[in-house]
N, C-alpha and C positions, 0 to 999 in steps of 0.2 A: 439574873435579878430583873424583876419587872421595873419599868421606869416609874418615878413618882408622878403625881397628877400634873404638876406644872410642866415637867419635861414632856410628858405624853401630850398635853394640850398644845404645846409649842410645835411638836413634830406633826400632830394631826392637822393643825391649822396650816402649817406650811404645805403639807401634802394636798390639802383641799384647794388651796390657792394655786399651787402648781397645776393641779388637774383642770381647774376652771379658768386659768389665766387666758388661754386662747379665746374662749368664749366671751370672757369679760372684755378683752381687747376689741373684739369684732362687734360688740353691741354699742350702738350709738345713742345710748341712754343709760341710766343707772341699771346695773345688773342686779337682779334681786335673787339672792341665795337664801332659800328657806332652811332653817335649822329646827327640826322637830324632835322632841324628846319628852318622855314622861317625867313626872316630878322626881327631882333628885338626880337626874341624869347628867347634870353639869352643863346644859346647853347655854345658860347665861354666861358662865365663865368662859366657855369655848368661844362664844360670840365676841366677847371682849378681846380675846387673844387674836382672833381672826382680824378684828378691826385694827389692832395695833400692828400686826404684821402687814396688812394690806396698805396701811398708811406709810409704813416704812418702805414699801415698794412704790410709793408715790400715787397711790389710789385713795382719794378722799372717800371715806367710808362712814356710814351711819348704821347704827343698830336700832331696829324697831322691835320692841317686845310686845307680843300679843297681851301680856299681863297689864301693860300700861293703859290699855284701852278698855279695861273693865268699867262698867257703869259705876257711878258713885253709889254709896250706900243708900242714899235717899231714893235714887232711881230704882235700885234693886228692891227696896221696900215696896215700891209701887207694883213691880212685877210680882212680888210675893203675894200682895193683896189681890191683884187682878187675874193672875194666872195660877200660881201654886206656891205655897209657903216655902218649899225647898229652894226657890229662886232667890231667897234673901241671901244665900251664900254664893259668893263669886266663884267662877271657875268653869261651869259647863257652857257649851254653846248657847247663845242667847243672853249671856251676861256681859258681852263685849259690844262696843260701839263700832261695828264693822264699817259702817258708812264713813266714819271719821278716819279710820285707818286707810281706806281706799282713797279718800281725798288727800291725805298726806302723801301717799305714794304718787298720786297724779301731780302734786305740787312740787315735789322734790327736784324734778329735772329743770324747773324754772326758778329755783331758789336764788335770791340775790339780796343785796342790801335793801333794795326797794320792795322786794317781795319775799321777806323772810318766811320760813316754814317752821311752825311750832307744833308740838303734840304733847299729850299729857304725860305726867309721871304719876304712877299709882303708889300710894303709901300703904303697904300691906300691914304695917303696925297699927295704922288708924283705920284701915279698911275703906279708904276712900282716896280720891285724887288729891294730889298736892296742889297748892295754890298756883295759878298760871305763872307767877313770877319765877317759879322754880322749874318750868318746862324747858326743854331744849329749844334752842333757836338757831336755825341753820340758814346761812346766807350764801352758800355756794352749792351747786349741784354735786351730789356724790357720784363717784365712779361705781361704787359697790354699795348695796344695801343688804345687810344681814337681818333677816326677819326671823325671830325665834319665838317658839311657843309650844305648849304641851300637845296641842291637838292639830298642829299644822299639817295640812294635806289629807286630813281624815274625811272619808266619805260617809254619808248616812248609812245606818243599818237598814236591812230589809224589815218591813213591818212585822213579819213573822218572827224575827229575832227578838222583838220587844215583848212578846207575850208572857214569857216566864221571867220573874224577878231573878236578879243575880245575887242578891244579898238580903240581909234582914231589913236594911233601910227601905229597899224597894217593896218588900213584903208588907211592911207596917206603915210606911209614910207615903207610899205611892201604890196603894192597893189596886186602884182602877187603871194604872198605867198612864194616867194623864200627864204627869211630869215627864216621864221618859219619852212619850210620844211627842210632846211639845219640844223638848230638847233636840230630839232627832230631826224634827221638821226645821228647827232653827239652823241646824248644821247645813242644810241645803243653801241657806243664804251666805254661807262662808265660801261656797265653791268659786264664785267670781274672784274672791281674794286669792284662793289657791292658784287660780289660773294666771295670776300676776307673777307667780314664781318662775324664774328662768330655770332653777334647779332646786330639787329637794333633797336635803341630807337628813337622814333619819338616824338618831342615836338609839340603838335597839337594846333594851334591857333584857335579861334572860327570861323574866316572868313577872307576874303581878306581885307575888310575894316579895320579890327583891325590890320592886318599886316601893312597896309599903315600907320596907326596912329603910330604904334610902330617905324617904320623906320623913320618917320617924326620927332619924338621926338629926336632920335639920331642925326639927321642932325641939328636940332635947337641948340642942345648942341655944335656941332662942329662950327656952325655959331657964337654962342656966344663967343667961344674961338678963333674966327678968324682963324680956321684951314685952311691949304692949300686945295684948291679944294672943300671946303664946298659948298653945293648947296643951292640956294634959292628955294622958293616954286615951281616956274615954272620948274627949272632944276630937282628938286626932282620928280615932277609929271612925267616928261619924262623918268627919270631913272627907276622909279618903273613900268612904262608901259612895259618896256622890260621884266620884271619878271612876269607880271600878268598872262599870259597864263599858264606857268608851275607852278606857285604858286597855282593857282586854281586847276590845275591837281593834285598837291601834296596834297592839303587839302582833295580832294575827294578820293584819292587812297592809300596814304601811311599808314593810320591807320590799314588797313587790312593786309598790308605787314609787319608791324612792329612786332618784338618780344615783345616790350613793347611800349605802347602808353600813353604819359603823356598829359592829357587834361588841358588846361589853359583857364581861363576866360579873359576878356578884360584887367584886371589889372595884368595879369601874375601870378595869384594865381592858384595853382594846385587844380583842381576840380575833377579829376579822374585819376586813374592809373590802366591800364589794361595790363596784361601779356597774350599774345596769345600762 
């Protein structure tokens, strides 16, 4: 019998912490463990489990989510007006405040009562940042930082790969390729952040169709709860089309760039674990 999700995450978190324990102990600053996974792969849940287990081991730990550094809705409206209308939707490279995330990473080793470190929380239900009063406030340096995000570690595509659209959205809403070329160029600005990672763990889905199914399951749950801004099937199809190009690119390229690749089947069961 395959383990349930909670048992599997506990075991996986323990294995990862055991594997990286020596490196964490030898690093005289916060060790930054990247956790990369496409939508619905469970990276946020796994990050929380890793944090709980690490703190049980006596390692103060913080989790940074790339999603929390999305630009506010008003800032993305400016991007949509100045660059391309598709940038009104959060998600793709260029819609995160990377400079702020880099500054948080630089400040964490020096966190104290006199120099507290704060960073945003993003409210996906309202599609903008929460008020600063609800942001995390850290007053001690962490031993471990778990950074999680859907595009973590991803490198830009070759310009030649951008020529042909990958779906109907690109064919009709990005006919001249201006949006995808801009997004690809922005991804270059993320590379200094990726270089801050001491190790990259990739949660590898079987294929893009499975990722779409996973993300659709999440949205159905939100619709059932009548969550604000929950998407119906048509809206979800459009939303996912924004991510398809780079998601397929991630599926093809991230496993060989990862320090650890966790292979999942369609039911999110771990089928393989490879350390490079």
